[in-house]
C-alpha positions as CSV (number, residue, x, y, z in Angstrom):
1,M,-50.5,23.7,30.8
2,Q,-47.5,23.6,32.8
3,S,-47.0,19.7,31.7
4,S,-47.0,20.9,28.1
5,R,-43.9,23.7,28.3
6,V,-41.8,20.8,30.2
7,R,-42.3,18.2,27.5
8,L,-41.5,21.0,24.9
9,M,-38.3,21.9,27.2
10,L,-37.2,18.3,27.6
11,V,-38.3,17.4,23.8
12,A,-35.6,20.7,22.8
13,L,-33.4,19.9,25.7
14,L,-33.0,15.9,24.1
15,G,-32.7,17.8,20.4
16,V,-30.0,19.8,21.5
17,F,-28.1,17.0,23.5
18,A,-28.4,14.7,20.0
19,F,-27.1,17.4,18.0
20,A,-24.3,18.2,20.1
21,A,-23.4,14.1,19.9
22,V,-23.8,14.1,16.1
23,A,-21.5,17.2,16.1
24,A,-19.2,16.1,18.4
25,A,-19.0,12.3,17.1
26,A,-17.8,14.6,13.4
27,A,-15.3,16.3,15.0
28,Q,-14.1,13.2,16.2
29,A,-13.8,11.3,13.1
30,E,-10.3,10.9,11.5
31,E,-9.3,12.3,7.6
32,A,-8.5,8.8,6.1
33,P,-5.6,9.2,3.4
34,R,-6.9,9.2,0.0
35,W,-5.4,9.6,-3.5
36,S,-6.1,13.2,-5.2
37,I,-5.3,14.2,-8.9
38,G,-4.3,17.5,-9.8
39,G,-5.5,19.2,-6.4
40,K,-9.0,16.9,-6.6
41,I,-9.9,14.5,-4.4
42,L,-10.0,11.2,-6.2
43,G,-13.6,9.9,-4.8
44,A,-15.6,6.9,-4.4
45,G,-16.1,4.9,-7.8
46,E,-13.5,7.6,-9.6
47,T,-10.3,5.4,-10.6
48,H,-7.1,6.7,-12.8
49,Y,-4.6,4.2,-14.2
50,I,-1.3,3.8,-13.0
51,T,2.3,2.6,-13.8
52,A,5.4,1.3,-12.3
53,K,8.9,0.1,-12.6
54,I,12.2,-0.2,-10.2
55,Y,13.8,2.6,-8.0
56,T,17.7,1.5,-8.0
57,T,19.5,3.1,-5.3
58,S,23.0,1.7,-4.2
59,T,21.2,0.2,-0.8
60,N,18.0,-1.3,-3.0
61,P,19.4,-2.2,-6.2
62,T,17.0,-4.9,-6.4
63,F,13.9,-6.3,-5.2
64,T,15.1,-9.4,-3.1
65,L,13.0,-11.8,-1.2
66,K,15.1,-13.7,1.4
67,A,13.6,-17.0,3.0
68,G,15.9,-19.0,5.1
69,T,18.9,-19.9,3.4
70,K,17.3,-19.2,0.0
71,T,17.3,-15.9,-1.6
72,I,15.3,-14.3,-5.2
73,S,16.9,-11.5,-6.6
74,C,15.0,-9.4,-9.5
75,G,16.4,-6.2,-11.5
76,A,13.0,-5.3,-12.6
77,V,9.6,-4.3,-12.0
78,R,6.1,-3.6,-13.8
79,L,2.6,-3.2,-13.0
80,A,0.9,-6.0,-15.4
81,S,-2.0,-3.8,-14.9
82,G,-3.0,-0.7,-12.3
83,V,-5.6,1.5,-10.7
84,L,-5.9,3.7,-7.7
85,L,-9.4,3.2,-6.4
86,G,-11.3,6.3,-5.5
87,S,-13.2,6.3,-1.9
88,S,-15.8,8.6,0.0
89,E,-15.0,10.4,2.9
90,G,-13.1,8.6,6.1
91,N,-11.8,5.8,4.0
92,P,-8.8,4.7,2.3
93,G,-7.5,5.2,-1.1
94,T,-7.1,1.9,-2.7
95,N,-5.7,0.4,-5.5
96,N,-5.6,-2.8,-7.7
97,E,-2.8,-4.4,-9.5
98,V,-0.8,-6.8,-10.8
99,I,2.8,-6.9,-10.4
100,E,5.6,-8.4,-12.5
101,F,9.4,-9.2,-12.0
102,F,12.1,-9.7,-14.2
103,G,15.5,-8.2,-15.2
104,G,17.1,-11.2,-15.0
105,C,16.0,-13.4,-11.4
106,T,18.8,-15.2,-9.6
107,V,18.2,-17.9,-6.9
108,T,20.9,-19.0,-4.2
109,G,20.9,-21.6,-1.8
110,N,18.2,-23.7,-3.9
111,G,20.6,-26.2,-5.4
112,T,23.2,-26.0,-7.6
113,G,22.8,-24.2,-11.5
114,C,19.3,-23.5,-10.0
115,K,17.8,-20.7,-12.3
116,V,13.8,-18.3,-11.9
117,T,11.3,-18.8,-14.3
118,E,10.4,-15.5,-15.2
119,P,8.3,-12.8,-15.5
120,I,7.2,-14.2,-11.9
121,V,3.8,-13.0,-11.9
122,T,1.3,-11.7,-8.9
123,N,-2.1,-12.9,-8.4
124,P,-4.8,-10.1,-8.7
125,V,-3.6,-8.2,-5.4
126,R,-5.2,-5.5,-3.8
127,S,-3.4,-2.8,-1.8
128,E,-4.7,0.2,0.9
129,L,-3.5,3.3,2.2
130,V,-2.5,3.2,6.0
131,E,-0.3,4.9,8.1
132,T,2.2,3.9,10.9
133,E,0.4,5.4,14.0
134,S,-1.9,7.9,14.7
135,G,-1.5,11.3,14.4
136,K,0.2,14.1,12.0
137,K,3.6,12.7,12.4
138,A,2.6,9.5,11.3
139,S,4.3,8.3,8.1
140,L,2.0,6.7,4.6
141,L,2.3,3.3,4.1
142,V,0.7,0.9,1.7
143,E,-0.4,-2.6,2.3
144,F,-0.7,-5.1,0.0
145,K,-2.3,-8.2,0.5
146,P,-3.8,-10.8,-2.2
147,A,-7.1,-9.3,-3.5
148,E,-8.2,-12.8,-2.6
149,G,-7.0,-15.9,-0.6
150,K,-3.2,-16.1,0.5
151,E,-1.1,-16.5,-2.1
152,F,0.7,-13.5,-4.3
153,T,2.3,-16.1,-6.4
154,T,3.6,-19.0,-7.3
155,I,8.0,-18.4,-8.3
156,K,8.8,-22.0,-10.6
157,F,12.6,-22.6,-11.0
158,T,13.9,-24.7,-13.8
159,G,17.8,-26.5,-13.5
160,T,19.0,-28.5,-11.1
161,C,16.9,-27.3,-8.0
162,T,16.2,-28.7,-4.4
163,V,12.7,-26.7,-4.5
164,T,11.2,-26.5,-8.0
165,S,8.6,-24.4,-6.9
166,T,7.4,-22.1,-4.3
167,K,3.7,-20.1,-3.2
168,V,4.2,-16.9,-1.8
169,T,2.1,-16.2,0.6
170,G,0.8,-13.1,3.1
171,E,1.1,-9.6,2.9
172,V,3.5,-6.9,2.7
173,A,3.7,-2.8,3.3
174,A,5.5,-0.4,1.3
175,C,6.1,3.2,3.3
176,V,5.7,6.5,0.5
177,R,8.6,8.8,0.1
178,A,9.1,11.6,-1.9
179,D,10.6,11.4,-5.7
180,P,14.0,13.1,-5.0
181,K,14.5,12.3,-9.1
182,N,18.5,11.6,-8.5
183,G,18.9,7.7,-7.4
184,T,18.6,8.4,-3.9
185,L,15.6,8.3,-1.4
186,G,13.0,10.9,-0.5
187,E,11.6,12.0,2.8
188,L,9.2,9.3,4.8
189,I,5.7,11.2,3.7
190,T,3.7,12.4,5.9
191,L,0.5,13.9,6.8
192,E,2.5,17.3,7.7
193,S,5.0,17.0,4.5
194,V,5.7,19.3,2.6
195,K,5.3,18.1,-0.3
196,K,2.0,17.5,-1.1
197,E,1.5,16.7,-4.7
198,D,4.4,15.4,-7.7
199,T,4.7,13.8,-11.0
200,S,5.7,10.8,-9.2
201,W,6.1,8.7,-5.7
202,L,8.2,6.2,-4.3
203,L,7.0,3.0,-2.5
204,E,9.8,1.7,-0.5
205,V,8.8,-2.3,0.9
206,R,10.4,-2.6,4.3
207,P,9.7,-6.1,6.3
208,E,10.1,-4.5,9.4
209,V,6.3,-3.0,9.3
210,T,4.6,-5.2,11.2
211,S,1.6,-2.7,12.9
212,V,-0.3,-0.5,10.5
213,W,-2.7,2.4,11.6
214,L,-5.6,1.8,9.5
215,I,-9.1,4.2,8.7
216,K,-12.3,3.2,7.9
217,G,-15.4,5.6,8.1
218,G,-13.5,7.8,10.6
219,V,-12.3,5.5,13.1
220,G,-8.6,4.7,13.0
221,E,-7.6,1.3,14.8
222,Q,-4.0,0.2,15.3
223,R,-3.6,-2.8,13.6
224,E,-0.8,-5.4,14.2
225,I,-0.3,-8.0,11.4
226,P,-0.1,-11.3,13.0
227,L,3.0,-13.7,12.2
228,K,0.8,-16.2,10.5
229,E,-0.4,-13.7,8.1
230,R,3.5,-12.0,7.2
231,L,5.2,-13.3,3.8
232,T,6.2,-16.3,3.7
233,A,8.1,-18.5,0.9
234,F,9.8,-22.0,0.8
235,G,7.6,-22.5,3.9
236,E,9.3,-20.2,5.8
237,T,8.8,-16.8,7.1
238,A,10.3,-14.4,4.5
239,T,11.2,-10.8,3.8
240,L,11.0,-8.3,0.7
241,N,13.1,-5.7,-0.1
242,G,13.0,-3.0,-3.0
243,V,12.0,0.3,-3.9
244,A,9.3,1.0,-7.0
245,L,8.7,4.5,-9.0
246,V,4.6,4.8,-9.3
247,L,3.4,7.1,-11.8
248,L,-0.4,8.0,-13.2
249,A,-0.8,6.9,-16.7
250,D,-3.3,6.1,-19.5
251,K,-5.0,2.9,-20.5
252,N,-2.0,2.1,-22.7
253,G,0.3,2.0,-19.6
254,K,1.8,5.6,-21.0
255,T,3.2,7.7,-18.0
256,E,1.6,11.1,-17.1
257,E,3.3,14.0,-16.2
258,T,0.5,15.5,-13.5
259,N,0.6,15.7,-10.5
260,W,-0.7,13.1,-7.6
261,S,-0.7,12.7,-3.9
262,P,-1.6,10.0,-1.7
263,L,-2.4,13.2,1.3
264,P,-6.0,13.7,2.4
């Protein structure tokens, strides 16, 4: 009789410990940045179209790719296709897009009279919401990678050029900023930002971002972007600078004046 009571107590204690372990794990799960529209989280399997254009500032009037002595600048950008992809709790929101650069693209350092073939169209790109580091003070980022392989695009040139084409490979990250709607850069968005929703957001591509905090399944991990996985062009390490304005859109690409957010 006594041994039965002991066994029952042990089973009860094990149950308590198991419950405590599950509760502790749930409490420690980290909330990932996720897309929301009109105050409602975009859940797994849900999607919404987006559109984008260049956001010209005095310090970033173009999108500029630099590799060694060669520089390519384009005065406009758009999405040939762009979709926000919802996510489950503890996993980041992601995007699918095809990006086009145009608007009088120029190239220097690649021969005399060399011209860029427009538009420059990327292969399908996959991006996801990440952070600069762990904690509420971290800034939000969007990390862009080719959906398959390592190649973003192949840029072609005409005229008298040293190189007639170059592959652009690797990955880049963009800081999420508020859109002040006045031609200046808004604040960097953090998990504690005052502005939680807006009709538009800025993505500032910055080459100095070489490490990201990625949350999957409620678990965060600091991920360094190895040098070999960073952006390359003309066979050299490259940098990309520019600012894009991103808005919600319908399936025809018409912009929507609806509040949305990259915050969890």
